[in-house]
Residue, then its C-alpha position, 0 to 999 in steps of 0.5 A: m512484499l507484493i501480494k497479489g489480489d487474489v492472494i489477499e482475498g485468501i488471506r481475508t478467507g482464511k484459505i491462504s495463511v503462509l506465504f513463500r517467497r525467495w528474497s536475497r534479505p527479508g521482505a517482511k518483519a515478524g510482527g508487523t502488518q502490510m496495507t494492501q489494496g483488500g486491508v491490513i495483513a499480519i505478518d505473524a512469522v518470518e523464517i528461512v526454509s529449504e526446499d525439503d522442509i516446504t510440505d504438501m500442507d504448507a503448499v495448500q496453505a499457501g494456495y498451491l496443489s502441491a509442494a512440487d507446485l509451489i517449489e516450481h513457482l519459486n524457481y524463478r531465482e537462486d535466493p533463500i526461500y522464506r516462509i511467512g505466516v500471515r493473517f487478515a488483520g482488519e479493513d484498511p483504515r484509511i478507507a474509514l479515515r478519508e470519508q473523515a471530512d467534518l475536520t475541526d479547526v484543530e484537526m485541519a491544523e494538524l493535517i497541515k502541519k503533516l503536509d508541511k513535515l512531508d514538504r520539509n522533509s523531501r527533495s521534491g520542495n513543497w508538493t503536497v499541494t500541488f499534487l492535491r491540486l493535479i489529483h483534483d483536477n485530473p481524476a481517474t487520469y493514468s499515473g504515468v500522465l500525472a507523473k509528466k505534469a509534475g514533472m517526474e517519473i511515476a516510479k517517483f510520483k506513485p510512493m508520494v501519492r500513497r503518502l497523501k493516502a495514508l492521510g486518507l486525502t486521496e484514493s486509487l481508483d481503477i485508472g489513476y486517483r481522485l481526492s477523497p471527501r477528506g482531501e476535498r475539504l482539506l484542499s477547500a480550506l487551503n483554496s480559501n486561505k489564499 
C-alpha cells in the first residue's frame, strides 16, 4: 500500500488513524505492518465499507475535511472501499541496523550467508555484490541510470535494492542510494577476500 509522506507524518503525530482505499482485493492485512520512509506503520484493522458508512468523523481521522471530500478522492475507480485502521508503530529499524558496522566474524558470515541466499533465490543469478559495488561506485545516482548499468528495467532493479536495504546495507537518498556504514564494511570485507 502506497502511503504518501504527509500522510505518514499525520500517522506519526496521531492526526491520522484511518485510511481509505479502493482495491479489487485487500492491499493490507489486519495485524500486519508496513515499512515506510517515515517509520513502521501498524495495520490494526481492514474492512470493506460502503460510501454511506463513511462519516465526517472518519474523514477527519483520515485527514480530510468531510465525508464528501473523502468520497470525492475515492471516485477514481469502482472497486470496493476498504477502511484501514493505522497507527505509528516505531522508527524504521533499518536506520539503526545500517549504522552497525562493527561486525563480528560470526555476524559477517551470517550477512554473507543472507546475500548468498538472495543470489540463489534470484532469477538474475548472483546480483547482490554486483549491486553493492554499483551503488558504492555511483552514490546519489538516479536509480534509472543504475538500473541501466545493471542491464535491467527500473521496476525490477528497485525491489532488489530494497532487499539490500532490509539488511541495513544501503540507504535511499533524495536521488539514488549510497552504501550504509554496514554496507561499506561488508563490501570492504568481500573485496579483501577476493
